[in-house]
C-alpha positions as CSV (number, residue, x, y, z in Angstrom):
1,X,20.1,-114.4,-51.5
2,X,21.2,-117.6,-52.9
3,X,24.0,-119.8,-51.4
4,X,26.0,-119.4,-54.6
5,X,25.9,-115.6,-54.4
6,X,26.8,-115.5,-50.6
7,X,29.8,-117.7,-51.2
8,X,30.9,-115.5,-54.1
9,X,30.3,-112.4,-52.1
10,X,32.4,-114.0,-49.2
11,X,35.3,-114.7,-51.5
12,X,35.2,-111.1,-52.7
13,X,35.3,-109.9,-49.1
14,X,38.1,-112.3,-48.3
15,X,40.1,-111.0,-51.2
16,X,39.4,-107.3,-50.3
17,X,40.4,-108.0,-46.6
18,X,43.6,-109.8,-47.8
19,X,44.4,-106.9,-50.1
20,X,43.9,-104.4,-47.2
21,X,46.0,-106.5,-45.0
22,X,48.8,-106.7,-47.5
23,X,48.6,-102.9,-48.1
24,X,48.6,-102.2,-44.3
25,X,51.7,-104.6,-43.9
26,X,53.5,-102.7,-46.7
27,X,52.7,-99.3,-45.3
28,X,54.0,-100.3,-41.8
29,X,57.1,-101.9,-43.3
30,X,57.9,-98.9,-45.5
31,X,57.5,-96.5,-42.6
32,X,60.0,-98.3,-40.5
33,X,63.5,-96.6,-40.4
34,X,65.8,-98.7,-42.3
35,X,69.3,-97.9,-43.5
36,X,69.7,-100.4,-46.4
37,X,73.2,-99.0,-47.2
38,X,74.6,-99.9,-43.8
39,X,75.0,-103.6,-43.0
40,X,73.7,-104.8,-39.6
41,X,76.1,-103.5,-37.0
42,X,77.4,-106.1,-34.6
43,X,80.0,-103.9,-33.0
44,X,79.6,-100.7,-31.0
45,X,82.0,-97.9,-30.0
46,X,82.4,-98.3,-26.2
47,X,81.8,-95.1,-24.3
48,X,85.3,-95.2,-22.8
49,X,86.8,-95.2,-26.3
50,X,84.4,-92.3,-27.3
51,X,85.5,-90.3,-24.3
52,X,89.2,-90.9,-25.2
53,X,88.7,-90.0,-28.9
54,X,86.6,-86.8,-28.1
55,X,89.1,-85.7,-25.4
56,X,92.1,-86.1,-27.8
57,X,90.2,-84.3,-30.6
58,X,89.7,-81.3,-28.3
59,X,93.3,-81.3,-27.0
60,X,94.7,-81.4,-30.5
61,X,92.6,-78.6,-31.7
62,X,93.4,-76.6,-28.6
63,X,97.1,-77.2,-29.2
64,X,96.5,-75.5,-32.6
65,X,94.6,-72.6,-31.1
66,X,91.2,-73.9,-32.1
67,X,88.2,-74.0,-29.8
68,X,85.9,-76.8,-30.9
69,X,83.0,-79.0,-30.1
70,X,83.0,-82.7,-30.8
71,X,80.0,-85.1,-31.5
72,X,80.3,-88.9,-31.7
73,X,77.3,-90.7,-33.2
74,X,76.7,-94.3,-33.3
75,X,76.0,-96.4,-36.5
76,X,72.4,-95.2,-36.4
77,X,73.4,-91.5,-36.3
78,X,72.3,-91.1,-32.6
79,X,74.5,-89.0,-30.4
80,X,76.7,-91.2,-28.2
81,X,78.7,-88.3,-26.7
82,X,79.0,-84.5,-27.2
83,X,81.8,-82.5,-25.9
84,X,82.0,-78.8,-26.1
85,X,85.4,-77.2,-25.5
86,X,85.7,-74.1,-23.5
87,X,85.1,-71.0,-25.8
88,X,83.9,-73.0,-28.8
89,X,81.6,-71.1,-31.0
90,X,77.9,-71.2,-30.4
91,X,77.1,-73.2,-33.6
92,X,79.8,-75.6,-33.1
93,X,77.9,-78.2,-31.1
94,X,75.1,-78.6,-33.7
95,X,77.6,-78.5,-36.6
96,X,79.7,-81.2,-35.1
97,X,76.7,-83.5,-34.8
98,X,75.6,-82.8,-38.4
99,X,79.1,-83.5,-39.7
100,X,79.2,-86.8,-37.9
101,X,75.7,-87.7,-38.9
102,X,76.5,-86.9,-42.6
103,X,79.5,-89.1,-42.8
104,X,77.9,-91.9,-40.8
105,X,74.7,-91.9,-43.0
106,X,76.3,-91.5,-46.3
107,X,80.0,-92.5,-46.0
108,X,79.6,-96.3,-45.9
109,X,77.3,-96.4,-49.0
110,X,79.6,-94.0,-51.0
111,X,82.9,-95.6,-49.9
112,X,84.1,-92.5,-48.1
113,X,85.7,-92.5,-44.6
114,X,85.7,-88.6,-44.1
115,X,83.4,-85.8,-44.9
116,X,86.1,-84.3,-47.1
117,X,86.3,-87.5,-49.2
118,X,82.4,-87.7,-49.3
119,X,82.2,-84.0,-50.6
120,X,84.8,-84.6,-53.2
121,X,83.1,-87.8,-54.4
122,X,79.6,-86.2,-54.5
123,X,80.7,-83.0,-56.1
124,X,82.1,-85.2,-58.9
125,X,78.6,-86.0,-59.9
126,X,77.5,-82.4,-59.8
127,X,79.1,-79.4,-58.1
128,X,75.9,-78.3,-56.6
129,X,74.8,-81.8,-55.3
130,X,76.0,-81.3,-51.7
131,X,74.0,-78.1,-51.3
132,X,70.9,-79.6,-52.9
133,X,71.2,-82.7,-50.7
134,X,71.6,-80.5,-47.5
135,X,68.6,-78.5,-48.3
136,X,66.3,-81.6,-48.3
137,X,67.7,-83.2,-45.1
138,X,68.1,-81.1,-42.0
139,X,70.8,-83.1,-40.3
140,X,73.1,-83.5,-43.3
141,X,76.0,-80.9,-43.5
142,X,78.5,-81.2,-46.3
143,X,81.5,-79.6,-44.8
144,X,84.9,-81.3,-43.8
145,X,85.2,-82.2,-40.2
146,X,84.1,-85.8,-39.6
147,X,85.6,-89.3,-39.9
148,X,84.2,-92.8,-39.7
149,X,85.2,-95.0,-36.9
150,X,85.6,-98.6,-38.1
151,X,86.0,-101.8,-36.3
152,X,86.8,-105.0,-38.3
153,X,86.1,-103.0,-41.5
154,X,82.7,-102.0,-40.3
155,X,81.5,-98.4,-39.6
156,X,80.5,-98.3,-36.0
157,X,80.5,-94.6,-35.3
158,X,81.6,-91.2,-36.5
159,X,83.5,-88.4,-34.9
160,X,82.4,-84.8,-35.9
161,X,84.2,-81.7,-35.1
162,X,83.3,-77.9,-35.6
163,X,84.8,-74.7,-34.4
164,X,88.1,-74.3,-36.2
165,X,88.3,-71.4,-38.7
166,X,88.6,-73.8,-41.5
167,X,86.6,-77.1,-41.7
168,X,89.6,-79.0,-43.0
169,X,91.3,-78.2,-39.6
170,X,88.2,-79.7,-37.9
171,X,88.8,-82.8,-39.9
172,X,92.5,-83.0,-39.0
173,X,91.5,-82.9,-35.3
174,X,88.7,-85.6,-35.8
175,X,91.4,-87.7,-37.3
176,X,93.7,-87.3,-34.4
177,X,90.9,-88.5,-32.1
178,X,90.4,-91.6,-34.2
179,X,94.1,-92.3,-34.3
180,X,94.2,-92.2,-30.5
181,X,91.8,-95.1,-30.3
182,X,92.3,-97.0,-33.6
183,X,94.5,-99.7,-32.0
184,X,91.8,-100.5,-29.5
185,X,89.1,-101.0,-32.1
186,X,89.6,-104.7,-32.9
187,X,87.0,-106.3,-30.6
188,X,84.1,-103.8,-29.9
189,X,81.3,-106.3,-29.7
190,X,78.7,-105.4,-27.2
191,X,79.0,-107.3,-24.0
192,X,76.0,-109.7,-23.3
193,X,73.6,-108.5,-20.5
């Protein structure tokens, strides 16, 4: 083997290794969970406010004769709190999460603060689009019954409700829970450890 051939072969190997490294980096980067539609969240919904919102939501629904479950998810769609009211239907706990997850994951990028508004907006593109979108993503549920929680204009959580005979009533109760804590949402930055 000549020195020139060995150098050329080495360069080819270096290029191949560089390409493989770039491909591996791309695959790792693409496999990371990223929500490009939601800006970096610098505020969180404190647990005390989540408890107040969920409790108010259940009380308002109970006053209307509805037995419901409430789920509050954070900006990543992870459950922060779930509360199942006495006698709420068996499916209500799962549905309340899915409603909150739906508005949290899609509301900010679509400019909708409630599932009702999100459904109306998406249905404007195609009446069957909510059903199609739900079929491909197990946690999405395009039914009214969830509201975004915002602090300083940024979505930091969502309240989802299920159990009322009509989903629009779930959303009214979720809104009542949000209204209970709205005035305390101005500074919800996480405290330093």
